[in-house]
C-alpha positions as CSV (number, residue, x, y, z in Angstrom):
1,M,-0.1,0.0,0.0
2,P,1.3,3.5,-0.7
3,A,2.9,5.0,2.4
4,G,0.8,7.2,4.7
5,T,-2.5,6.0,3.1
6,G,-4.2,4.5,6.1
7,S,-7.2,2.5,5.5
8,L,-8.5,4.6,2.5
9,Y,-7.0,2.0,0.1
10,H,-8.2,-1.5,-0.4
11,I,-6.0,-4.0,-2.2
12,V,-7.5,-5.1,-5.6
13,R,-6.2,-8.2,-7.4
14,K,-6.7,-8.7,-11.2
15,R,-6.7,-12.0,-13.0
16,S,-3.2,-11.4,-14.1
17,G,-2.2,-11.6,-10.5
18,R,-1.1,-8.0,-10.4
19,I,-1.9,-6.1,-7.1
20,S,-3.1,-2.5,-7.1
21,Y,-4.6,-0.3,-4.7
22,M,-8.2,1.2,-4.6
23,R,-9.1,4.5,-3.1
24,S,-12.8,5.1,-2.9
25,R,-14.0,4.7,-6.6
26,Y,-10.7,4.9,-8.2
27,I,-8.1,2.1,-8.8
28,V,-4.4,3.0,-9.7
29,F,-2.6,0.7,-12.1
30,C,0.9,2.0,-12.8
31,G,-0.1,5.6,-12.6
32,A,-3.1,5.2,-14.8
33,K,-6.6,6.0,-13.3
34,Y,-9.6,3.6,-13.8
35,I,-13.0,4.1,-12.5
36,V,-15.1,1.4,-11.0
37,K,-18.7,2.1,-12.6
38,R,-21.4,-0.6,-12.1
39,G,-19.1,-3.2,-11.2
40,M,-17.1,-2.6,-14.3
41,L,-13.4,-1.3,-14.5
42,M,-13.3,1.6,-16.9
43,R,-10.2,3.7,-17.9
44,N,-10.9,7.4,-17.2
45,E,-9.5,8.9,-20.3
46,T,-9.7,12.7,-21.2
47,I,-11.3,14.2,-24.2
48,L,-7.9,14.9,-25.8
49,E,-6.7,11.2,-25.2
50,L,-10.0,9.9,-26.6
51,S,-9.7,12.3,-29.6
52,I,-6.2,11.4,-30.4
53,E,-7.0,7.7,-30.3
54,L,-10.0,8.4,-32.7
55,T,-8.0,10.4,-35.1
56,I,-5.2,7.7,-35.3
57,T,-7.9,4.9,-35.7
58,I,-9.8,6.9,-38.4
59,T,-6.5,7.8,-40.2
60,N,-5.5,4.1,-40.4
61,L,-9.0,3.2,-41.5
62,C,-9.1,5.7,-44.2
63,D,-5.8,4.6,-45.6
64,S,-7.4,1.1,-46.1
65,I,-10.5,2.5,-47.9
66,Q,-10.2,2.6,-51.6
67,G,-11.6,5.6,-53.4
68,R,-14.2,7.9,-51.8
69,S,-11.6,10.5,-51.3
70,I,-14.0,13.4,-50.8
71,F,-15.7,11.7,-47.9
72,K,-12.4,10.4,-46.5
73,N,-10.8,14.0,-46.4
74,Q,-14.0,15.4,-44.8
75,L,-14.0,12.7,-42.1
76,L,-10.2,13.2,-41.5
77,R,-10.7,16.9,-41.1
78,A,-13.5,16.7,-38.9
79,C,-12.2,14.1,-36.5
80,S,-8.7,15.8,-36.2
81,S,-10.4,19.2,-35.5
82,V,-12.1,17.7,-32.4
83,G,-8.8,17.2,-30.6
84,A,-7.1,20.2,-32.0
85,N,-10.0,22.5,-30.7
86,A,-9.9,20.5,-27.2
87,S,-6.1,21.1,-27.0
88,E,-6.6,24.8,-27.8
89,A,-9.4,25.0,-25.1
90,K,-6.6,24.0,-22.4
91,Y,-5.0,27.3,-23.0
92,A,-8.1,29.6,-23.3
93,Q,-7.6,33.2,-22.5
94,S,-11.1,33.3,-20.7
95,R,-14.2,31.2,-19.8
96,A,-15.9,32.3,-22.8
97,D,-13.0,31.5,-25.1
98,F,-12.9,28.0,-23.5
99,I,-16.6,27.4,-24.0
100,N,-16.2,28.5,-27.6
101,K,-13.4,26.1,-28.4
102,M,-15.2,23.2,-26.8
103,E,-18.5,24.0,-28.6
104,I,-16.5,24.0,-31.9
105,A,-15.0,20.5,-30.9
106,L,-18.5,19.4,-30.2
107,K,-19.8,20.5,-33.7
108,E,-16.8,18.6,-35.3
109,C,-17.5,15.6,-33.4
110,H,-21.1,15.7,-34.8
111,E,-19.7,16.1,-38.2
112,T,-17.4,13.2,-37.7
113,E,-20.4,11.0,-36.9
114,Y,-22.1,12.4,-39.9
115,W,-19.1,11.3,-42.3
116,L,-18.9,8.0,-40.5
117,T,-22.5,7.5,-41.2
118,I,-22.1,8.2,-44.9
119,L,-19.2,5.8,-45.3
120,Y,-21.2,3.1,-43.6
121,R,-24.2,3.7,-45.6
122,I,-22.1,3.5,-48.9
123,R,-20.6,0.2,-47.6
124,S,-17.1,1.5,-47.1
125,L,-17.1,0.7,-43.4
126,T,-18.2,-2.5,-41.8
127,E,-20.8,-2.5,-39.2
128,E,-18.4,-3.4,-36.5
129,Q,-16.2,-0.5,-37.4
130,F,-18.9,1.9,-37.5
131,T,-20.4,0.8,-34.2
132,E,-16.9,1.1,-32.4
133,L,-16.2,4.5,-34.1
134,S,-19.7,5.8,-33.3
135,K,-19.4,4.7,-29.8
136,T,-16.2,6.5,-29.2
137,C,-17.6,9.7,-30.8
138,G,-20.6,9.4,-28.5
139,T,-18.2,9.2,-25.4
140,I,-16.3,12.1,-26.7
141,R,-19.6,14.0,-27.3
142,R,-20.8,13.4,-23.8
143,K,-17.6,14.5,-22.2
144,L,-17.6,17.6,-24.3
145,I,-21.2,18.5,-23.3
146,A,-20.3,17.9,-19.7
147,S,-17.3,20.2,-19.8
148,I,-19.4,22.9,-21.6
149,T,-22.3,22.6,-19.1
150,T,-19.8,22.8,-16.3
151,A,-18.0,25.9,-17.6
152,K,-21.2,27.7,-18.4
153,K,-22.6,27.0,-14.8
154,G,-19.4,28.2,-13.2
155,I,-19.6,25.3,-10.7
156,N,-15.9,25.8,-9.6
157,G,-16.5,29.3,-8.7
158,D,-13.6,30.6,-10.9
159,E,-14.0,33.8,-12.7
160,G,-12.2,32.4,-15.8
161,V,-10.0,29.7,-17.0
162,S,-6.5,30.1,-16.0
163,N,-3.7,29.6,-18.4
164,R,-1.7,26.4,-17.6
């Protein structure tokens, strides 16, 4: 158990035999955070991490699709813009600037789903590929909506978003 942790941590053993420590709802494996949700172990990934993974996956997928260059280009532009705008939002000059960047990322996420749907309907994507990518887009979209809602409400009581 980490030094000085007291009884807040519980030992958790995975099938692999690795031992990690659980504090309330979070489990720490080699520095990566996981959330225990409804009895399942879920990785707590940020919008930026998810959008980077999505962009890489879609880039590799587009490389394997023959033809359809107009649709592929639009899809690549939209999905890469999600991460770019989320990254820009980290260094927003004000709360309004942060909200604006995150709303642009949300719009690009919707556009990404649109182009995925087009490619699926013209049979350039398999149902499995479409389902997995749509699921990832949905996760990013929900996280973006939550961030925008929180920023608009000013729950943290901050006057603005500080430069990091």
